[in-house]
PyMOL Python script that loads the backbone (N, CA, C, O; Angstrom):
from pymol import cmd

cmd.read_pdbstr("""\
ATOM      1  N   MET A   1      17.525  -0.103  -4.847  1.00  0.00           N
ATOM      2  CA  MET A   1      17.256  -0.403  -3.471  1.00  0.00           C
ATOM      3  C   MET A   1      15.961  -1.199  -3.327  1.00  0.00           C
ATOM      4  O   MET A   1      15.896  -2.154  -2.553  1.00  0.00           O
ATOM      5  N   VAL A   2      14.947  -0.807  -4.066  1.00  0.00           N
ATOM      6  CA  VAL A   2      13.673  -1.517  -3.976  1.00  0.00           C
ATOM      7  C   VAL A   2      13.831  -2.948  -4.476  1.00  0.00           C
ATOM      8  O   VAL A   2      13.236  -3.871  -3.921  1.00  0.00           O
ATOM      9  N   GLY A   3      14.621  -3.133  -5.511  1.00  0.00           N
ATOM     10  CA  GLY A   3      14.880  -4.484  -6.010  1.00  0.00           C
ATOM     11  C   GLY A   3      15.592  -5.347  -4.982  1.00  0.00           C
ATOM     12  O   GLY A   3      15.334  -6.546  -4.884  1.00  0.00           O
ATOM     13  N   GLY A   4      16.491  -4.736  -4.213  1.00  0.00           N
ATOM     14  CA  GLY A   4      17.197  -5.456  -3.164  1.00  0.00           C
ATOM     15  C   GLY A   4      16.262  -5.907  -2.059  1.00  0.00           C
ATOM     16  O   GLY A   4      16.416  -6.999  -1.512  1.00  0.00           O
ATOM     17  N   VAL A   5      15.290  -5.064  -1.730  1.00  0.00           N
ATOM     18  CA  VAL A   5      14.303  -5.435  -0.706  1.00  0.00           C
ATOM     19  C   VAL A   5      13.466  -6.609  -1.197  1.00  0.00           C
ATOM     20  O   VAL A   5      13.180  -7.531  -0.433  1.00  0.00           O
ATOM     21  N   THR A   6      13.078  -6.580  -2.452  1.00  0.00           N
ATOM     22  CA  THR A   6      12.306  -7.678  -3.026  1.00  0.00           C
ATOM     23  C   THR A   6      13.103  -8.972  -2.989  1.00  0.00           C
ATOM     24  O   THR A   6      12.568 -10.022  -2.633  1.00  0.00           O
ATOM     25  N   GLU A   7      14.377  -8.903  -3.356  1.00  0.00           N
ATOM     26  CA  GLU A   7      15.228 -10.100  -3.323  1.00  0.00           C
ATOM     27  C   GLU A   7      15.394 -10.622  -1.901  1.00  0.00           C
ATOM     28  O   GLU A   7      15.434 -11.834  -1.688  1.00  0.00           O
ATOM     29  N   MET A   8      15.491  -9.720  -0.927  1.00  0.00           N
ATOM     30  CA  MET A   8      15.627 -10.127   0.462  1.00  0.00           C
ATOM     31  C   MET A   8      14.376 -10.883   0.924  1.00  0.00           C
ATOM     32  O   MET A   8      14.483 -11.909   1.596  1.00  0.00           O
ATOM     33  N   PHE A   9      13.187 -10.375   0.563  1.00  0.00           N
ATOM     34  CA  PHE A   9      11.952 -11.061   0.932  1.00  0.00           C
ATOM     35  C   PHE A   9      11.817 -12.411   0.226  1.00  0.00           C
ATOM     36  O   PHE A   9      11.307 -13.369   0.807  1.00  0.00           O
ATOM     37  N   GLU A  10      12.273 -12.486  -1.024  1.00  0.00           N
ATOM     38  CA  GLU A  10      12.240 -13.758  -1.743  1.00  0.00           C
ATOM     39  C   GLU A  10      13.170 -14.765  -1.091  1.00  0.00           C
ATOM     40  O   GLU A  10      12.812 -15.935  -0.956  1.00  0.00           O
ATOM     41  N   ALA A  11      14.366 -14.332  -0.682  1.00  0.00           N
ATOM     42  CA  ALA A  11      15.330 -15.236  -0.060  1.00  0.00           C
ATOM     43  C   ALA A  11      14.839 -15.744   1.291  1.00  0.00           C
ATOM     44  O   ALA A  11      15.113 -16.884   1.667  1.00  0.00           O
ATOM     45  N   SER A  12      14.107 -14.891   2.025  1.00  0.00           N
ATOM     46  CA  SER A  12      13.609 -15.314   3.336  1.00  0.00           C
ATOM     47  C   SER A  12      12.355 -16.161   3.241  1.00  0.00           C
ATOM     48  O   SER A  12      11.938 -16.768   4.228  1.00  0.00           O
ATOM     49  N   GLY A  13      11.752 -16.206   2.063  1.00  0.00           N
ATOM     50  CA  GLY A  13      10.544 -17.001   1.877  1.00  0.00           C
ATOM     51  C   GLY A  13       9.268 -16.247   2.203  1.00  0.00           C
ATOM     52  O   GLY A  13       8.189 -16.841   2.218  1.00  0.00           O
ATOM     53  N   ALA A  14       9.370 -14.938   2.467  1.00  0.00           N
ATOM     54  CA  ALA A  14       8.186 -14.150   2.795  1.00  0.00           C
ATOM     55  C   ALA A  14       7.279 -13.979   1.582  1.00  0.00           C
ATOM     56  O   ALA A  14       6.058 -13.930   1.726  1.00  0.00           O
ATOM     57  N   ILE A  15       7.865 -13.886   0.384  1.00  0.00           N
ATOM     58  CA  ILE A  15       7.086 -13.815  -0.842  1.00  0.00           C
ATOM     59  C   ILE A  15       7.651 -14.815  -1.829  1.00  0.00           C
ATOM     60  O   ILE A  15       8.822 -15.186  -1.742  1.00  0.00           O
ATOM     61  N   ASP A  16       6.839 -15.248  -2.752  1.00  0.00           N
ATOM     62  CA  ASP A  16       7.285 -16.184  -3.768  1.00  0.00           C
ATOM     63  C   ASP A  16       8.156 -15.464  -4.782  1.00  0.00           C
ATOM     64  O   ASP A  16       8.033 -14.256  -4.986  1.00  0.00           O
ATOM     65  N   GLU A  17       9.043 -16.231  -5.415  1.00  0.00           N
ATOM     66  CA  GLU A  17       9.831 -15.658  -6.488  1.00  0.00           C
ATOM     67  C   GLU A  17       8.901 -15.318  -7.638  1.00  0.00           C
ATOM     68  O   GLU A  17       7.925 -16.023  -7.894  1.00  0.00           O
ATOM     69  N   THR A  18       9.211 -14.237  -8.323  1.00  0.00           N
ATOM     70  CA  THR A  18       8.334 -13.786  -9.392  1.00  0.00           C
ATOM     71  C   THR A  18       8.556 -14.608 -10.651  1.00  0.00           C
ATOM     72  O   THR A  18       9.667 -15.052 -10.938  1.00  0.00           O
ATOM     73  N   THR A  19       7.496 -14.797 -11.377  1.00  0.00           N
ATOM     74  CA  THR A  19       7.603 -15.380 -12.700  1.00  0.00           C
ATOM     75  C   THR A  19       7.651 -14.234 -13.694  1.00  0.00           C
ATOM     76  O   THR A  19       7.398 -13.086 -13.329  1.00  0.00           O
ATOM     77  N   SER A  20       7.964 -14.525 -14.911  1.00  0.00           N
ATOM     78  CA  SER A  20       8.108 -13.453 -15.899  1.00  0.00           C
ATOM     79  C   SER A  20       6.790 -12.742 -16.168  1.00  0.00           C
ATOM     80  O   SER A  20       6.797 -11.582 -16.580  1.00  0.00           O
ATOM     81  N   SER A  21       5.656 -13.408 -15.946  1.00  0.00           N
ATOM     82  CA  SER A  21       4.378 -12.767 -16.245  1.00  0.00           C
ATOM     83  C   SER A  21       3.976 -11.733 -15.207  1.00  0.00           C
ATOM     84  O   SER A  21       3.246 -10.799 -15.538  1.00  0.00           O
ATOM     85  N   ILE A  22       4.427 -11.864 -13.953  1.00  0.00           N
ATOM     86  CA  ILE A  22       4.026 -10.904 -12.938  1.00  0.00           C
ATOM     87  C   ILE A  22       5.169 -10.042 -12.428  1.00  0.00           C
ATOM     88  O   ILE A  22       4.946  -9.182 -11.576  1.00  0.00           O
ATOM     89  N   SER A  23       6.380 -10.243 -12.920  1.00  0.00           N
ATOM     90  CA  SER A  23       7.512  -9.476 -12.395  1.00  0.00           C
ATOM     91  C   SER A  23       7.371  -7.995 -12.702  1.00  0.00           C
ATOM     92  O   SER A  23       7.724  -7.165 -11.865  1.00  0.00           O
ATOM     93  N   GLY A  24       6.869  -7.643 -13.867  1.00  0.00           N
ATOM     94  CA  GLY A  24       6.670  -6.232 -14.204  1.00  0.00           C
ATOM     95  C   GLY A  24       5.619  -5.589 -13.331  1.00  0.00           C
ATOM     96  O   GLY A  24       5.780  -4.453 -12.885  1.00  0.00           O
ATOM     97  N   ARG A  25       4.550  -6.310 -13.089  1.00  0.00           N
ATOM     98  CA  ARG A  25       3.475  -5.794 -12.247  1.00  0.00           C
ATOM     99  C   ARG A  25       3.953  -5.620 -10.809  1.00  0.00           C
ATOM    100  O   ARG A  25       3.617  -4.632 -10.155  1.00  0.00           O
ATOM    101  N   ARG A  26       4.731  -6.572 -10.322  1.00  0.00           N
ATOM    102  CA  ARG A  26       5.223  -6.490  -8.942  1.00  0.00           C
ATOM    103  C   ARG A  26       6.178  -5.310  -8.780  1.00  0.00           C
ATOM    104  O   ARG A  26       6.095  -4.580  -7.792  1.00  0.00           O
ATOM    105  N   SER A  27       7.083  -5.114  -9.737  1.00  0.00           N
ATOM    106  CA  SER A  27       8.018  -3.992  -9.616  1.00  0.00           C
ATOM    107  C   SER A  27       7.278  -2.666  -9.749  1.00  0.00           C
ATOM    108  O   SER A  27       7.600  -1.708  -9.046  1.00  0.00           O
ATOM    109  N   ARG A  28       6.303  -2.597 -10.631  1.00  0.00           N
ATOM    110  CA  ARG A  28       5.519  -1.374 -10.793  1.00  0.00           C
ATOM    111  C   ARG A  28       4.799  -1.018  -9.496  1.00  0.00           C
ATOM    112  O   ARG A  28       4.785   0.145  -9.091  1.00  0.00           O
ATOM    113  N   THR A  29       4.202  -2.012  -8.846  1.00  0.00           N
ATOM    114  CA  THR A  29       3.498  -1.780  -7.590  1.00  0.00           C
ATOM    115  C   THR A  29       4.464  -1.419  -6.477  1.00  0.00           C
ATOM    116  O   THR A  29       4.166  -0.536  -5.673  1.00  0.00           O
ATOM    117  N   THR A  30       5.607  -2.076  -6.408  1.00  0.00           N
ATOM    118  CA  THR A  30       6.587  -1.801  -5.366  1.00  0.00           C
ATOM    119  C   THR A  30       7.100  -0.374  -5.463  1.00  0.00           C
ATOM    120  O   THR A  30       7.209   0.316  -4.450  1.00  0.00           O
ATOM    121  N   TYR A  31       7.417   0.075  -6.674  1.00  0.00           N
ATOM    122  CA  TYR A  31       7.891   1.444  -6.835  1.00  0.00           C
ATOM    123  C   TYR A  31       6.796   2.450  -6.496  1.00  0.00           C
ATOM    124  O   TYR A  31       7.085   3.494  -5.912  1.00  0.00           O
ATOM    125  N   LEU A  32       5.552   2.159  -6.848  1.00  0.00           N
ATOM    126  CA  LEU A  32       4.447   3.064  -6.538  1.00  0.00           C
ATOM    127  C   LEU A  32       4.231   3.172  -5.027  1.00  0.00           C
ATOM    128  O   LEU A  32       3.980   4.263  -4.516  1.00  0.00           O
ATOM    129  N   ILE A  33       4.326   2.065  -4.323  1.00  0.00           N
ATOM    130  CA  ILE A  33       4.180   2.094  -2.860  1.00  0.00           C
ATOM    131  C   ILE A  33       5.316   2.906  -2.246  1.00  0.00           C
ATOM    132  O   ILE A  33       5.087   3.679  -1.315  1.00  0.00           O
ATOM    133  N   ALA A  34       6.529   2.744  -2.750  1.00  0.00           N
ATOM    134  CA  ALA A  34       7.670   3.507  -2.222  1.00  0.00           C
ATOM    135  C   ALA A  34       7.472   5.003  -2.437  1.00  0.00           C
ATOM    136  O   ALA A  34       7.794   5.801  -1.557  1.00  0.00           O
ATOM    137  N   ILE A  35       6.952   5.389  -3.587  1.00  0.00           N
ATOM    138  CA  ILE A  35       6.690   6.801  -3.855  1.00  0.00           C
ATOM    139  C   ILE A  35       5.606   7.321  -2.914  1.00  0.00           C
ATOM    140  O   ILE A  35       5.737   8.415  -2.365  1.00  0.00           O
ATOM    141  N   CYS A  36       4.547   6.551  -2.725  1.00  0.00           N
ATOM    142  CA  CYS A  36       3.449   6.992  -1.870  1.00  0.00           C
ATOM    143  C   CYS A  36       3.837   7.054  -0.396  1.00  0.00           C
ATOM    144  O   CYS A  36       3.271   7.852   0.352  1.00  0.00           O
ATOM    145  N   LEU A  37       4.776   6.241   0.033  1.00  0.00           N
ATOM    146  CA  LEU A  37       5.204   6.274   1.431  1.00  0.00           C
ATOM    147  C   LEU A  37       5.946   7.560   1.792  1.00  0.00           C
ATOM    148  O   LEU A  37       6.116   7.865   2.973  1.00  0.00           O
ATOM    149  N   ASN A  38       6.383   8.305   0.800  1.00  0.00           N
ATOM    150  CA  ASN A  38       7.014   9.588   1.079  1.00  0.00           C
ATOM    151  C   ASN A  38       6.042  10.574   1.702  1.00  0.00           C
ATOM    152  O   ASN A  38       6.469  11.562   2.299  1.00  0.00           O
ATOM    153  N   ILE A  39       4.757  10.331   1.578  1.00  0.00           N
ATOM    154  CA  ILE A  39       3.761  11.213   2.188  1.00  0.00           C
ATOM    155  C   ILE A  39       3.937  11.243   3.703  1.00  0.00           C
ATOM    156  O   ILE A  39       3.687  12.271   4.332  1.00  0.00           O
ATOM    157  N   ILE A  40       4.361  10.137   4.292  1.00  0.00           N
ATOM    158  CA  ILE A  40       4.605  10.100   5.736  1.00  0.00           C
ATOM    159  C   ILE A  40       5.709  11.094   6.104  1.00  0.00           C
ATOM    160  O   ILE A  40       5.571  11.851   7.065  1.00  0.00           O
ATOM    161  N   GLY A  41       6.785  11.090   5.353  1.00  0.00           N
ATOM    162  CA  GLY A  41       7.873  12.028   5.605  1.00  0.00           C
ATOM    163  C   GLY A  41       7.456  13.472   5.381  1.00  0.00           C
ATOM    164  O   GLY A  41       7.861  14.362   6.129  1.00  0.00           O
ATOM    165  N   ILE A  42       6.656  13.704   4.364  1.00  0.00           N
ATOM    166  CA  ILE A  42       6.183  15.061   4.082  1.00  0.00           C
ATOM    167  C   ILE A  42       5.344  15.576   5.250  1.00  0.00           C
ATOM    168  O   ILE A  42       5.528  16.712   5.689  1.00  0.00           O
ATOM    169  N   ASN A  43       4.436  14.761   5.751  1.00  0.00           N
ATOM    170  CA  ASN A  43       3.610  15.180   6.887  1.00  0.00           C
ATOM    171  C   ASN A  43       4.433  15.348   8.160  1.00  0.00           C
ATOM    172  O   ASN A  43       4.151  16.237   8.963  1.00  0.00           O
ATOM    173  N   TYR A  44       5.443  14.510   8.354  1.00  0.00           N
ATOM    174  CA  TYR A  44       6.318  14.641   9.516  1.00  0.00           C
ATOM    175  C   TYR A  44       7.061  15.969   9.493  1.00  0.00           C
ATOM    176  O   TYR A  44       7.124  16.665  10.506  1.00  0.00           O
ATOM    177  N   PHE A  45       7.624  16.323   8.342  1.00  0.00           N
ATOM    178  CA  PHE A  45       8.334  17.590   8.226  1.00  0.00           C
ATOM    179  C   PHE A  45       7.387  18.776   8.398  1.00  0.00           C
ATOM    180  O   PHE A  45       7.779  19.812   8.937  1.00  0.00           O
ATOM    181  N   LYS A  46       6.153  18.628   7.945  1.00  0.00           N
ATOM    182  CA  LYS A  46       5.168  19.697   8.119  1.00  0.00           C
ATOM    183  C   LYS A  46       4.875  19.916   9.597  1.00  0.00           C
ATOM    184  O   LYS A  46       4.764  21.055  10.051  1.00  0.00           O
ATOM    185  N   ARG A  47       4.752  18.827  10.343  1.00  0.00           N
ATOM    186  CA  ARG A  47       4.466  18.926  11.775  1.00  0.00           C
ATOM    187  C   ARG A  47       5.612  19.609  12.527  1.00  0.00           C
ATOM    188  O   ARG A  47       5.375  20.325  13.499  1.00  0.00           O
ATOM    189  N   LEU A  48       6.846  19.391  12.080  1.00  0.00           N
ATOM    190  CA  LEU A  48       8.012  20.004  12.724  1.00  0.00           C
ATOM    191  C   LEU A  48       8.300  21.413  12.205  1.00  0.00           C
ATOM    192  O   LEU A  48       9.228  22.077  12.668  1.00  0.00           O
ATOM    193  N   ASN A  49       7.499  21.860  11.242  1.00  0.00           N
ATOM    194  CA  ASN A  49       7.697  23.160  10.584  1.00  0.00           C
ATOM    195  C   ASN A  49       9.045  23.244   9.876  1.00  0.00           C
ATOM    196  O   ASN A  49       9.650  24.315   9.824  1.00  0.00           O
ATOM    197  N   TRP A  50       9.512  22.147   9.341  1.00  0.00           N
ATOM    198  CA  TRP A  50      10.735  22.104   8.544  1.00  0.00           C
ATOM    199  C   TRP A  50      10.327  22.230   7.076  1.00  0.00           C
ATOM    200  O   TRP A  50      10.293  21.246   6.338  1.00  0.00           O
ATOM    201  N   TYR A  51      10.024  23.442   6.679  1.00  0.00           N
ATOM    202  CA  TYR A  51       9.439  23.651   5.360  1.00  0.00           C
ATOM    203  C   TYR A  51      10.419  23.383   4.217  1.00  0.00           C
ATOM    204  O   TYR A  51      10.013  22.936   3.144  1.00  0.00           O
ATOM    205  N   GLU A  52      11.686  23.651   4.438  1.00  0.00           N
ATOM    206  CA  GLU A  52      12.671  23.378   3.387  1.00  0.00           C
ATOM    207  C   GLU A  52      12.834  21.874   3.169  1.00  0.00           C
ATOM    208  O   GLU A  52      12.951  21.422   2.030  1.00  0.00           O
ATOM    209  N   ALA A  53      12.842  21.108   4.243  1.00  0.00           N
ATOM    210  CA  ALA A  53      12.927  19.649   4.117  1.00  0.00           C
ATOM    211  C   ALA A  53      11.664  19.106   3.468  1.00  0.00           C
ATOM    212  O   ALA A  53      11.722  18.185   2.654  1.00  0.00           O
ATOM    213  N   GLN A  54      10.533  19.676   3.831  1.00  0.00           N
ATOM    214  CA  GLN A  54       9.265  19.253   3.233  1.00  0.00           C
ATOM    215  C   GLN A  54       9.268  19.555   1.739  1.00  0.00           C
ATOM    216  O   GLN A  54       8.856  18.723   0.930  1.00  0.00           O
ATOM    217  N   ARG A  55       9.729  20.736   1.380  1.00  0.00           N
ATOM    218  CA  ARG A  55       9.762  21.112  -0.031  1.00  0.00           C
ATOM    219  C   ARG A  55      10.687  20.189  -0.827  1.00  0.00           C
ATOM    220  O   ARG A  55      10.355  19.787  -1.942  1.00  0.00           O
ATOM    221  N   GLY A  56      11.847  19.855  -0.252  1.00  0.00           N
ATOM    222  CA  GLY A  56      12.770  18.945  -0.927  1.00  0.00           C
ATOM    223  C   GLY A  56      12.183  17.560  -1.117  1.00  0.00           C
ATOM    224  O   GLY A  56      12.377  16.931  -2.157  1.00  0.00           O
ATOM    225  N   THR A  57      11.461  17.083  -0.102  1.00  0.00           N
ATOM    226  CA  THR A  57      10.828  15.766  -0.209  1.00  0.00           C
ATOM    227  C   THR A  57       9.725  15.781  -1.264  1.00  0.00           C
ATOM    228  O   THR A  57       9.583  14.826  -2.028  1.00  0.00           O
ATOM    229  N   VAL A  58       8.948  16.859  -1.308  1.00  0.00           N
ATOM    230  CA  VAL A  58       7.872  16.971  -2.302  1.00  0.00           C
ATOM    231  C   VAL A  58       8.455  17.004  -3.708  1.00  0.00           C
ATOM    232  O   VAL A  58       7.949  16.335  -4.609  1.00  0.00           O
ATOM    233  N   VAL A  59       9.517  17.782  -3.898  1.00  0.00           N
ATOM    234  CA  VAL A  59      10.124  17.890  -5.231  1.00  0.00           C
ATOM    235  C   VAL A  59      10.691  16.541  -5.664  1.00  0.00           C
ATOM    236  O   VAL A  59      10.492  16.117  -6.803  1.00  0.00           O
ATOM    237  N   GLY A  60      11.395  15.868  -4.758  1.00  0.00           N
ATOM    238  CA  GLY A  60      11.942  14.554  -5.088  1.00  0.00           C
ATOM    239  C   GLY A  60      10.862  13.531  -5.387  1.00  0.00           C
ATOM    240  O   GLY A  60      11.001  12.730  -6.311  1.00  0.00           O
ATOM    241  N   THR A  61       9.790  13.553  -4.613  1.00  0.00           N
ATOM    242  CA  THR A  61       8.677  12.629  -4.839  1.00  0.00           C
ATOM    243  C   THR A  61       8.002  12.910  -6.174  1.00  0.00           C
ATOM    244  O   THR A  61       7.644  11.981  -6.897  1.00  0.00           O
ATOM    245  N   PHE A  62       7.827  14.178  -6.501  1.00  0.00           N
ATOM    246  CA  PHE A  62       7.210  14.538  -7.771  1.00  0.00           C
ATOM    247  C   PHE A  62       8.064  14.070  -8.942  1.00  0.00           C
ATOM    248  O   PHE A  62       7.539  13.550  -9.927  1.00  0.00           O
ATOM    249  N   ILE A  63       9.371  14.252  -8.839  1.00  0.00           N
ATOM    250  CA  ILE A  63      10.267  13.801  -9.912  1.00  0.00           C
ATOM    251  C   ILE A  63      10.194  12.279 -10.066  1.00  0.00           C
ATOM    252  O   ILE A  63      10.149  11.769 -11.185  1.00  0.00           O
ATOM    253  N   CYS A  64      10.181  11.560  -8.946  1.00  0.00           N
ATOM    254  CA  CYS A  64      10.062  10.100  -9.008  1.00  0.00           C
ATOM    255  C   CYS A  64       8.726   9.672  -9.606  1.00  0.00           C
ATOM    256  O   CYS A  64       8.666   8.697 -10.356  1.00  0.00           O
ATOM    257  N   ALA A  65       7.659  10.393  -9.279  1.00  0.00           N
ATOM    258  CA  ALA A  65       6.343  10.061  -9.831  1.00  0.00           C
ATOM    259  C   ALA A  65       6.309  10.281 -11.342  1.00  0.00           C
ATOM    260  O   ALA A  65       5.731   9.476 -12.073  1.00  0.00           O
ATOM    261  N   VAL A  66       6.919  11.359 -11.808  1.00  0.00           N
ATOM    262  CA  VAL A  66       6.975  11.612 -13.249  1.00  0.00           C
ATOM    263  C   VAL A  66       7.783  10.522 -13.958  1.00  0.00           C
ATOM    264  O   VAL A  66       7.389  10.051 -15.025  1.00  0.00           O
ATOM    265  N   ILE A  67       8.906  10.125 -13.370  1.00  0.00           N
ATOM    266  CA  ILE A  67       9.708   9.046 -13.953  1.00  0.00           C
ATOM    267  C   ILE A  67       8.914   7.749 -13.964  1.00  0.00           C
ATOM    268  O   ILE A  67       8.967   7.003 -14.942  1.00  0.00           O
ATOM    269  N   TRP A  68       8.170   7.466 -12.881  1.00  0.00           N
ATOM    270  CA  TRP A  68       7.354   6.254 -12.810  1.00  0.00           C
ATOM    271  C   TRP A  68       6.309   6.247 -13.922  1.00  0.00           C
ATOM    272  O   TRP A  68       6.107   5.227 -14.581  1.00  0.00           O
ATOM    273  N   ILE A  69       5.648   7.378 -14.129  1.00  0.00           N
ATOM    274  CA  ILE A  69       4.647   7.465 -15.203  1.00  0.00           C
ATOM    275  C   ILE A  69       5.305   7.273 -16.560  1.00  0.00           C
ATOM    276  O   ILE A  69       4.750   6.586 -17.418  1.00  0.00           O
ATOM    277  N   TYR A  70       6.482   7.868 -16.774  1.00  0.00           N
ATOM    278  CA  TYR A  70       7.181   7.728 -18.050  1.00  0.00           C
ATOM    279  C   TYR A  70       7.571   6.275 -18.322  1.00  0.00           C
ATOM    280  O   TYR A  70       7.407   5.787 -19.440  1.00  0.00           O
ATOM    281  N   VAL A  71       8.080   5.590 -17.313  1.00  0.00           N
ATOM    282  CA  VAL A  71       8.560   4.223 -17.491  1.00  0.00           C
ATOM    283  C   VAL A  71       7.397   3.253 -17.694  1.00  0.00           C
ATOM    284  O   VAL A  71       7.473   2.359 -18.536  1.00  0.00           O
ATOM    285  N   PHE A  72       6.326   3.428 -16.925  1.00  0.00           N
ATOM    286  CA  PHE A  72       5.218   2.476 -16.969  1.00  0.00           C
ATOM    287  C   PHE A  72       4.000   2.998 -17.721  1.00  0.00           C
ATOM    288  O   PHE A  72       2.892   2.508 -17.504  1.00  0.00           O
ATOM    289  N   TYR A  73       4.182   3.979 -18.597  1.00  0.00           N
ATOM    290  CA  TYR A  73       3.059   4.582 -19.320  1.00  0.00           C
ATOM    291  C   TYR A  73       2.282   3.557 -20.154  1.00  0.00           C
ATOM    292  O   TYR A  73       1.052   3.582 -20.186  1.00  0.00           O
ATOM    293  N   GLU A  74       2.987   2.679 -20.811  1.00  0.00           N
ATOM    294  CA  GLU A  74       2.330   1.687 -21.670  1.00  0.00           C
ATOM    295  C   GLU A  74       1.414   0.754 -20.868  1.00  0.00           C
ATOM    296  O   GLU A  74       0.373   0.333 -21.372  1.00  0.00           O
ATOM    297  N   ALA A  75       1.783   0.434 -19.651  1.00  0.00           N
ATOM    298  CA  ALA A  75       1.002  -0.489 -18.841  1.00  0.00           C
ATOM    299  C   ALA A  75      -0.189   0.160 -18.156  1.00  0.00           C
ATOM    300  O   ALA A  75      -1.036  -0.539 -17.599  1.00  0.00           O
ATOM    301  N   LEU A  76      -0.266   1.478 -18.187  1.00  0.00           N
ATOM    302  CA  LEU A  76      -1.334   2.171 -17.467  1.00  0.00           C
ATOM    303  C   LEU A  76      -2.663   2.187 -18.210  1.00  0.00           C
ATOM    304  O   LEU A  76      -3.704   2.390 -17.585  1.00  0.00           O
ATOM    305  N   ASP A  77      -2.661   1.982 -19.513  1.00  0.00           N
ATOM    306  CA  ASP A  77      -3.880   1.990 -20.332  1.00  0.00           C
ATOM    307  C   ASP A  77      -4.686   3.267 -20.148  1.00  0.00           C
ATOM    308  O   ASP A  77      -5.890   3.221 -19.898  1.00  0.00           O
ATOM    309  N   LEU A  78      -4.021   4.399 -20.271  1.00  0.00           N
ATOM    310  CA  LEU A  78      -4.679   5.683 -20.152  1.00  0.00           C
ATOM    311  C   LEU A  78      -5.370   6.022 -21.462  1.00  0.00           C
ATOM    312  O   LEU A  78      -4.875   5.643 -22.523  1.00  0.00           O
ATOM    313  N   PRO A  79      -6.504   6.730 -21.423  1.00  0.00           N
ATOM    314  CA  PRO A  79      -7.232   7.024 -22.659  1.00  0.00           C
ATOM    315  C   PRO A  79      -6.577   8.077 -23.528  1.00  0.00           C
ATOM    316  O   PRO A  79      -7.013   8.270 -24.663  1.00  0.00           O
ATOM    317  N   PHE A  80      -5.545   8.773 -23.049  1.00  0.00           N
ATOM    318  CA  PHE A  80      -4.914   9.817 -23.850  1.00  0.00           C
ATOM    319  C   PHE A  80      -3.510   9.488 -24.188  1.00  0.00           C
ATOM    320  O   PHE A  80      -2.838  10.270 -24.861  1.00  0.00           O
TER     321      PHE A  80
END
""", "prot")
cmd.dss("prot")
cmd.show_as("cartoon", "prot")
cmd.util.cbc("prot")
cmd.orient("prot")
């Protein structure tokens, strides 16, 4: 889905088409922004006292974050 959004913006001319040198960086950033935007949903569910929905969103976000770290671990340059 995130790739489709990127292609839509490229087709409309809102962003330039990626070259091979920055395509990995752009996808890494796009996925990270999508994961972080889940915080809005988590806070919304908290305000409505929908704790089960909040818990499901947190669990899904955590799983996506772990997958993101696994996929992009080499590019992160972590000391460990």
